C-alpha positions, 0 to 999 in steps of 0.5 A, spaced: 690 620 121 696 625 121 700 628 117 706 624 119 702 618 117 702 621 110 710 623 109 711 617 105 706 620 099 711 625 098 714 625 091 722 626 091 727 628 086 726 634 080 719 637 080 717 641 073 715 648 073 708 646 072 707 641 078 711 646 083 706 652 081 700 648 082 704 646 089 704 653 091 698 654 089 695 649 093 700 652 099 696 659 098 689 656 099 691 652 105 693 659 108 701 660 107 701 667 103 705 667 097 709 674 100 711 669 106 713 664 101 717 669 098 720 671 105 723 664 107 726 663 100 730 669 100 733 668 106 735 662 105 738 665 098 741 670 104 744 664 108 747 661 102 751 667 101 753 668 108 756 661 108 761 665 103 763 670 108 762 676 102 763 684 103 760 686 097 754 682 094 751 684 087 745 681 086 741 681 079 733 681 079 728 679 074 721 682 074 718 676 077 717 672 083 725 669 081 727 677 082 723 678 088 726 672 092 733 675 090 730 682 093 728 679 099 735 676 100 738 683 099 734 686 105 737 680 109 744 682 107 744 690 108 748 689 113 754 688 109 759 693 106 755 693 099 750 690 096 747 692 090 741 690 087 741 691 079 734 690 075 730 692 069 727 698 069 722 696 063 716 692 062 711 690 069 713 687 075 709 681 079 706 684 085 710 681 089 716 683 086 713 690 086 712 689 094 719 687 095 722 692 091 718 698 094 721 695 101 729 696 098 727 703 097 728 703 105 735 699 106 741 699 106 742 697 099 744 700 092 739 700 087 741 700 079 735 700 074 737 698 067 734 698 061 739 696 055 745 693 054 749 700 055 746 701 062 749 694 064 756 696 061 756 703 065 756 698 072 762 694 070 765 695 076 760 691 080 761 686 076 769 686 078 768 688 085 763 683 087 765 677 092 758 673 091 753 675 085 746 672 086 742 670 079 735 671 081 733 673 073 729 668 070 726 662 074 722 655 073 716 659 069 721 663 064 720 661 056 724 663 051 731 666 050 734 671 055 733 678 051 736 685 053 738 687 058 737 681 062 742 677 056 748 683 058 747 681 065 749 674 063 754 676 060 757 680 065 756 675 071 759 669 067 766 675 066 766 676 073 771 671 078 766 671 083 761 665 084 754 665 082 749 663 087 743 661 082 735 662 085 731 656 084 734 655 077 739 658 073 738 664 067 739 660 061 746 661 060 750 663 066 755 660 069 752 657 076 757 655 082 751 653 086 744 652 085 739 653 091 731 650 089 726 651 094 722 645 096 724 641 091 730 641 086 728 644 079 734 641 076 739 636 077 745 638 082 741 643 086 741 644 093 734 644 096 732 649 102 725 648 105 721 654 105 716 651 110 710 649 104 705 645 108 706 637 106 698 637 104 699 641 099 703 637 095 700 630 096 692 633 097 689 636 090 687 643 090 685 648 087 693 649 085 692 643 080 687 647 076 693 651 073 695 645 070 689 645 065 691 648 058 688 655 056 684 654 049 688 658 044 685 665 041 684 662 034 681 655 037 677 651 031 671 647 033 673 640 036 679 643 039 676 642 046 676 634 044 672 629 042 668 624 047 665 618 045 660 615 052 658 608 051 653 605 055 646 605 058 641 599 056 639 597 063 640 603 067 638 609 062 640 616 065 648 614 067 651 615 060 647 622 059 650 624 066 657 622 064 656 626 057 654 632 060 659 632 065 665 631 059 661 638 055 661 642 061 668 640 063 671 643 056 670 638 050 667 640 044 664 634 041 660 629 045 657 623 042 653 618 046 652 610 044 646 607 047 640 603 046 637 609 050 635 615 047 634 622 052 633 628 048 639 632 050 640 638 044 647 639 047 649 631 045 650 627 039 646 621 039 648 614 036 643 609 036 644 602 038 639 598 036 636 594 042 635 594 049 643 592 051 650 593 048 652 587 044 657 585 039 652 586 034 653 594 035 661 592 035 662 595 028 658 601 029 661 603 035 669 602 033 668 607 028 665 612 033 672 610 037 676 611 031 674 619 030 673 620 038 680 623 043 678 619 049 672 613 050 667 613 057 665 606 057 660 603 063 656 608 066 648 604 065 651 597 061 649 592 065 653 586 066 651 582 059 657 587 055 663 586 057 666 582 050 664 589 048 668 593 053 674 589 051 673 590 044 673 598 045 679 598 050 682 594 045 681 599 040 682 606 044 687 610 044 684 614 051 679 611 056 675 612 062 672 605 065 666 606 070 661 601 073 660 595 069 666 596 065 670 594 072 670 587 071 675 582 070 679 581 065 680 588 066 679 593 060 685 597 058 686 603 052 693 605 051 692 610 056 687 609 061 683 611 067 679 607 072 674 610 077 671 605 082 668 605 088 669 600 093 665 596 091 668 595 084 675 596 087 674 589 090 671 586 084 677 588 080 683 587 085 680 581 090 680 585 096 677 590 099 681 598 100 682 599 107 679 604 112 685 606 114 687 612 109 695 612 108 694 603 107 689 604 102 693 609 099 699 604 098 693 599 096 691 603 091 698 603 087 699 596 088 693 595 083 694 601 079 698 596 074 694 597 068 692 605 068 690 610 073 686 608 078 681 614 082 678 610 087 672 614 090 670 615 097 669 620 102 677 621 100 678 619 093 685 615 092 689 616 085 694 613 083 698 611 077 703 605 080 707 610 082 705 617 085 699 617 090 694 623 090 688 624 095 682 629 094 678 631 099 673 635 095 665 633 096 659 632 101 655 626 104 650 629 099 654 626 094 652 619 095 646 620 090 646 616 084 649 619 078 656 623 082 661 618 080 657 618 072 658 626 072 666 624 075 667 619 069 665 624 064 669 630 067 676 626 067 674 623 059 674 631 057 680 632 061 683 626 058 684 629 051 689 634 054 692 632 060 695 625 062 691 620 065 694 621 073 693 629 072 686 628 069 684 624 074 687 628 080 683 634 076 676 631 075 676 629 083 678 635 085 673 638 080 667 633 082 667 634 089 667 642 089 661 641 084 657 636 089 659 642 095 657 647 091 650 643 089 649 641 096 650 648 099 643 650 095 640 643 095 642 639 101 641 632 101 636 633 096 641 634 091 641 631 084 647 629 080 644 633 075 644 639 079 652 639 079 654 640 072 652 647 071 658 649 077 663 644 073 666 651 068 666 656 074 671 651 078 675 649 072 675 654 068 675 660 072 680 658 079 681 664 083 686 668 082 693 667 085 696 673 090 
């Protein structure tokens, strides 16, 4: 398998700020430093400016990495007659922007720090004399209204006759003659510059995907992390409890296990179902629990005699993860659904074994994902919602031990409380594989699924700091 075979899985069109941030962090994890990314972006901006054959260029920078892109561009334009860089001298800059500003102090450019509208007014001659204005004030991560001194910079740029080239995305309110986005467009109508982000940063999961997990509010109350109901057990006893611990460790606040089997675990709430297997007689109890849950995780250890119950649960559930014995025809379908089959279960619900070739496997999963998101487990996991396809290669052969798939279903259930199904499935696959890798470093092939949950929080909630 070569990367050429995988180009078909690149997404196209406008990319939102969260997804772009994830791709950039994945690129950093693959060895593409953020400063080098900024260098490529700034050079592309400079080329766009030079295409207009200017003599005098005014670069308006913000305090973030968008401003850093503009500063790089100014460095590549320093051979022109006049290059002026205006930036806010208030508040903290990102580390990358600070590094670029330090370099500019050694270049043939004029630096103009501004603190307020009056400072901007004093620079009116720069706007009047500019052949090109570069808008590098606020990038894709900006939120809220434009405040001073940037608001005055926007007003002055709009009053100028010079064309405005917006970096990545226009600062709100500014008139942009051209928008130059990097990697993929951030708004409709933008031109795109390739800045060399590795293909695998986008089509494979990575630590950048963890940036999509919402942080817990400081004033959060009990239950804010979500409530997960696990329905399973009977013929196989431990499976639903492993899934439930995965959900707890992945951030769910309340996890209930509805099962005929009781295993004392004080962090879980046990909902007793009498008998040796789950039957239609238990539906009233189960459906009352479905009503209060944010997500239902169903199928682990269930056996093959409870499918009517699975279908009823699916019909009642807003969000659900179906695994193991729940993966049978007719396929259960909640309003939003994740399916987590291994190759044999995939064949059972689709009638065809997934191909060994990874590219063909991706297309096969995409074609099958008509009722929800499928996470096909394997040496390389394949995730698709019928439109997008993502691959995950975290994991270890030691994870062939029983229960690791149950844990994955529980992690996916907790993430589904707060994320769309496709994103929840991608992150769950990445986190489960990383937890397996860390557990195997200590236990080797003697690793158990129950060795893995303790690693989930440090992977999911304490991701490595970005550059």
